[in-house]
C-alpha positions as CSV (number, residue, x, y, z in Angstrom):
1,M,31.9,-29.0,-29.4
2,K,29.9,-29.6,-26.9
3,V,26.1,-30.1,-26.6
4,H,25.2,-26.7,-25.3
5,D,27.0,-25.2,-28.2
6,L,24.7,-26.5,-30.7
7,A,22.5,-24.2,-32.4
8,P,20.1,-24.8,-35.6
9,A,21.7,-22.9,-38.9
10,P,21.1,-19.4,-39.1
11,G,18.0,-18.4,-41.0
12,S,16.4,-22.0,-40.6
13,T,12.9,-22.4,-39.3
14,R,10.9,-25.0,-38.5
15,P,7.0,-25.3,-38.2
16,R,5.3,-25.6,-34.7
17,R,4.1,-29.2,-33.9
18,R,0.5,-29.6,-34.6
19,V,-0.3,-31.8,-31.8
20,G,-3.9,-33.8,-31.2
21,R,-3.7,-35.0,-35.2
22,G,-4.3,-39.0,-34.5
23,I,-1.9,-41.4,-33.2
24,A,0.4,-41.7,-35.8
25,G,2.8,-39.3,-35.0
26,K,4.3,-37.5,-31.8
27,G,1.5,-35.6,-29.7
28,G,-1.1,-38.2,-30.8
29,K,-4.1,-39.3,-28.4
30,T,-3.6,-37.2,-25.5
31,A,-1.6,-34.6,-26.9
32,G,1.4,-34.2,-24.8
33,R,-1.5,-33.8,-21.9
34,G,-1.2,-37.2,-20.4
35,T,-4.4,-39.0,-19.2
36,K,-6.9,-37.7,-17.0
37,G,-6.8,-35.3,-14.1
38,Q,-7.4,-31.1,-14.2
39,A,-4.4,-30.3,-16.6
40,A,-5.6,-32.9,-19.2
41,R,-9.2,-31.0,-19.4
42,G,-8.7,-27.6,-20.6
43,S,-11.2,-26.6,-17.9
44,I,-9.0,-24.4,-15.5
45,K,-11.3,-21.5,-14.5
46,P,-9.2,-18.3,-14.8
47,G,-8.1,-17.0,-11.1
48,F,-8.4,-20.3,-9.8
49,E,-5.3,-21.1,-7.5
50,G,-5.4,-24.6,-6.7
51,G,-8.0,-25.0,-4.0
52,Q,-6.5,-22.2,-2.1
53,L,-9.1,-18.7,-1.8
54,P,-8.8,-16.5,-4.9
55,L,-7.3,-13.1,-4.8
56,T,-10.6,-11.6,-5.8
57,Q,-12.2,-13.1,-2.7
58,R,-9.3,-12.7,0.1
59,V,-9.6,-8.9,-1.2
60,P,-12.5,-6.5,0.7
61,K,-15.0,-5.6,-1.0
62,L,-16.9,-2.0,-1.4
63,K,-14.9,-0.2,1.4
64,G,-12.4,2.1,-0.9
65,F,-9.1,2.6,-0.6
66,T,-7.3,4.6,2.6
67,N,-4.4,6.6,1.7
68,P,-1.4,6.3,4.2
69,F,0.2,9.4,3.1
70,R,-3.1,11.4,3.4
71,V,-2.3,14.8,4.8
72,E,-5.4,16.2,7.4
73,Y,-5.7,19.6,8.2
74,R,-7.8,21.4,11.2
75,V,-9.3,24.3,9.2
76,V,-10.0,27.7,11.0
77,N,-12.1,30.4,9.1
78,L,-11.7,34.3,8.8
79,D,-14.4,35.3,11.3
80,A,-12.9,32.8,13.8
81,L,-9.8,34.7,13.8
82,E,-11.5,38.1,13.8
83,A,-13.2,36.8,17.0
84,L,-9.9,35.7,18.6
85,A,-8.2,39.0,17.9
86,H,-11.2,40.8,19.2
87,T,-11.2,38.8,22.6
88,T,-7.5,39.1,23.0
89,G,-7.8,43.2,22.3
90,E,-4.0,43.6,21.6
91,R,-2.7,46.0,18.8
92,D,-0.3,43.3,17.0
93,T,-2.1,40.1,17.5
94,V,0.1,36.8,16.5
95,I,-2.2,34.0,15.8
96,T,-0.3,30.5,16.0
97,P,-1.9,27.1,16.1
98,D,-1.0,26.9,19.7
99,S,-3.1,29.9,20.6
100,L,-5.9,28.5,18.4
101,R,-5.5,25.2,20.6
102,A,-5.6,27.6,23.8
103,N,-9.0,29.2,22.7
104,G,-10.7,25.9,21.4
105,L,-10.8,27.1,17.7
106,V,-8.8,23.9,16.9
107,H,-9.6,20.8,19.0
108,K,-7.1,18.4,18.3
109,S,-3.4,18.3,17.5
110,G,-1.9,18.3,13.7
111,L,-1.8,20.6,10.8
112,V,-3.7,24.3,10.6
113,K,-5.1,25.4,7.7
114,V,-6.8,28.9,7.3
115,L,-9.9,29.1,4.7
116,G,-11.4,32.2,3.4
117,G,-14.9,32.1,5.2
118,G,-16.1,35.0,7.0
119,Q,-14.4,38.9,7.1
120,L,-11.5,40.0,8.4
121,H,-10.9,43.8,9.7
122,R,-8.3,43.6,11.8
123,A,-4.5,43.4,11.3
124,V,-3.4,40.2,12.7
125,R,0.0,38.2,12.2
126,V,-1.2,34.6,11.4
127,E,1.3,31.6,11.3
128,A,-0.4,28.7,10.0
129,H,0.3,25.4,8.1
130,A,-1.7,26.2,5.4
131,F,-3.6,29.4,3.7
132,S,-6.1,29.0,0.7
133,A,-5.3,32.2,-1.9
134,S,-8.7,34.2,-0.2
135,A,-7.6,33.9,2.8
136,A,-4.2,34.9,2.5
137,A,-5.3,37.8,0.5
138,A,-8.0,38.8,3.1
139,I,-5.5,39.0,5.9
140,T,-2.8,41.0,4.0
141,A,-5.2,43.3,2.8
142,A,-6.7,44.0,6.4
143,G,-2.6,44.9,7.0
144,G,-1.9,41.8,8.8
145,S,0.9,39.4,7.5
146,V,1.2,35.2,6.8
147,T,3.8,33.0,7.5
148,V,3.7,29.5,6.5
149,I,5.0,27.1,9.1
150,P,6.9,23.9,7.8
151,P,5.2,20.6,8.9
152,P,6.9,18.9,11.5
153,F,7.5,15.7,9.5
154,G,9.4,17.6,7.1
155,N,9.5,16.0,3.6
156,G,5.9,17.2,2.9
157,R,4.5,13.9,3.3
158,P,3.5,12.6,6.6
159,P,5.1,8.8,7.6
160,A,2.8,5.9,6.3
161,R,0.0,4.7,8.7
162,G,0.7,1.0,8.8
163,N,-0.7,-1.2,5.8
164,A,-3.4,0.2,4.4
165,L,-5.5,-2.8,4.1
166,T,-5.6,-3.5,7.8
167,N,-5.4,0.5,8.9
168,R,-9.5,0.8,8.5
């Protein structure tokens, strides 16, 4: 038998040590805390980190949260599609994100979403990354078709844009 094999008998209990009850037994006077110093006086504030600037002071205040996986769409309304189809004058108009950029309706590269603002009276084939329900219904009601283009990043979520705390 070795020291690490020793264990109390099954079912045995022992009362906890009550320290600071006089100098007669173990844990009297200073109650095992030593003399003086921060550990001897129960006065450490919650969140105190030993003189290092605490986490609550290191975190930026009132700045909100920047989601690194946010998907931003460039939006186009139905009345803009109507005007574009009217200027081309073709019978079977195909509207893509590239044609929207070429005509100045979408100023930046990125994902394009068609919203249902305005009226559409022409049959147009629209290719975009997303459609609102009202826009898809209006395009198909006018005799056109809706094609959803998959996003260029594949899995439905763009890559993270760096550290969320430093990328503001």
